[in-house]
N, C-alpha and C positions, 0 to 999 in steps of 0.2 A: 504494500500500500504506500503510495507516494505521500511524503510529508510536506510537500510544497503547497502552501496556501497563500501564495503571493497576491492572488486576486480576491482573497476573502474580504468581504465587507460587512459581515454580519447578516442577520435575518430579521424580519418583522416580528413583533409580539403577536400572540394569538388575538384574533378579533372576530372569529366566526360566531354567529348567533344561532345557526342551524346547521347540523350535519345529518344527512339523510342516510339511513341504512335500510336493510330489508325487514328486519324484525322490530327495530326501534329507530327513533331519531333522537338526537341530542339537541336540546335547546339551552341557550345560556340561562343560567339560574335566574328566575324571576319570582321572588317570594309571593308577590300578589297573585300569580297564577299557579304556582307550584306548591305552596306551603301546605295546603290542606291535603293534597295527595301524598306528599312526602311524609307528613305526620302519620297518616294511615299506614304507609308502606314500611316506615322505619320504627314506629312506636305503637301501632295499632294492634288489634287482635291478630294472632298468628305471626307476629314479627319474630325474627331470629333472635333468641335470647343471648347469643354470643356475638351479635353484630358489633357491639361497641368495645369488646374486650381489649383490643389492641389499638384503638383509636384514642387520641389525646383528649377527647371530649365524650359526652354521653355516658350512659343513657340519660334521656331527658324525660323526667316525670312531669315537668311543668311545660305547658304549651308556650307560655310567654318566653321562657328561656330558649326553647327550640326556635321560635320565630326570631329572637334576637340573634341567635347563632346564624340562621340563614341570611338575615339582613346584613350582617357583618360580612359574610362571604360574598354576597351579591355586590357589595359596594367596592370590592377589591378586584384588581386585575391580576394579582398573583397571591394566592391561587386563583385561577380563572375557572369558575365552576360551571358545569353543565348538569341539567336534569335529564334523566333518561325517561323517555316517553314510549310506552308500548304502542306500536302502530295498530294492532288489532283492536285494543280496548280504549286507547287514548289515555290510559292511566299513567300517572307519574310513579315510577317504581324504584328510583334510586338516583344517586348523584355521584359524580366523580369530577376530577379537575386536572387541568394542566397547571404545573407549579414549578417552583425553583427555576423560573424562566430567565435564561441568560442569553438574550439575542446576540450580543456581541461575540459570544463564544459558540453559539449554535447548540446550546445545551438546554434540555427541558425534561420534565418528569411527569409521569402519570401518578396521581396520588389521591388521597381522601376517598378511596373507593368504598362506597357505602351503598350496597344493593339490598333491596327488600327481598323477602323470601321468594316471590314469583320470578325473580331474575336469577337466583342462584342455581348453579348447575344447569343453565339453559343457554341456548345460542345467543340470547339477548346480552348476557354479561360478556361473552367473547366479542360480540359485535361492537359493544360500547368501547372496549379497549382498541379494537381494530380501527374504529372511526377516529379516535384521538391520535393513534399512531400515524394513520394515513394523513391526517391534517398536519401533524408536526413535520413529517418528512416532506410534504408538499410545500410547506413554508420555507424549507431549506435547512431545517435543523440537522445537525451532524450526529447528535447523540441523544437518545431517549432513555431515561432512567426509570427504575422501579426500586423503591426502598421499602423495607418492612422490618418489624420486630423479628429478630432471628428466632424467637419462640413461636412465631405465628406460622404454623405448618401449612395452613390453608393458603396464605399469601405467597409463601415460598414455592409451593407446588404450582400455584397459578402463574407466577412469573416464569418458571421454567417451561410450563405447558405452552404459554403464549409466545415463546421464542426468545425471551431475554436470557442473557448470559450471566451467570453468577460470577461476581468479581471478588467477593470477600466479605468479612464481617468487621465492622467498626465496633470494637469492644467498649463498653461503658460510654456509649455515644450520647445518650440522653437519659433524663429522668422523666418518666411519664406516669401520671397518677400515683406518684410516690413509689414507683418501682424502677429499677434499673432497666434500660433498654440497650441491648446489643443490636446494632442495625445491620441487616443483610443488604448488600448492594448488588443490583443487577443493571445491565445496560443492553441496548440495541443500537447498532450503528447504521448510518445511512447506506453504507456498502452492503449491509446484511438485509436491508429492508426489502429489496425486490423479491428475494426468495421467500422471505417471511410473509410478505404481502400475498404472494401467489398461494401460499399455504392457507392463509386466512380465507381467501376467496374460494378456493376449492372446498374448504370445510363448510363454508356458509352457503354454498351453491345448492340449488334445488336437487341436483343429481346426488348429493351426499346425504339427503334427508330420508331416513327410513321411518317406518311406523313406530319404532321404539327408540329413535334417536339417530345420531349420525352414523353412517356406514363405515367411515374411516375416521380415525382420531386425528387431531390437529397435527401432531408430530409426523404421522404418516403422510398427511397432505403436503407437508413441507419437503418430503424426501423425493 
């Protein structure tokens, strides 16, 4: 890989308000339109009891605190939050963000991934990450990151399944909710994206959909 970046001029910050997928679309977080649906998806009946275990906030037992949290995120450009809208039902079923955005270096991260129960272990969760990765590399970013608590087995599994490369663990990186956090770091590079993108698109395609789920796994679709 060439190390010459003599013509590098940086890239723009994210500004998309709508990203269209097959199962879902992503809309820039708008609490006025999304708060009720997010409250039901993340804190309502049937919500995943482990959803907040490794996040620096939540659970929210008080709607006012939840709304304040959403309003704060909506007002900021880093993290740049999106709500996940199920295309079939129109329901708001989760949120995630682009964050740690460094346009001058072409570095960006997918984080704050908070999916309600209807999204988990479904094509919708995979497509949400695909859409943000696709947008990041289309803007010209060189490096897409994924970071999580090293104790969070679900997030580490997701990162590897989605095509990120494990880079190591930052020990005693943070204190979260009064607990030590060792942080696992993963990345995806622009040179790797064409093959990873093709795998996502094969996995999400109509041809790969069977009556009980996908016919080929995501890793198989990349090979």
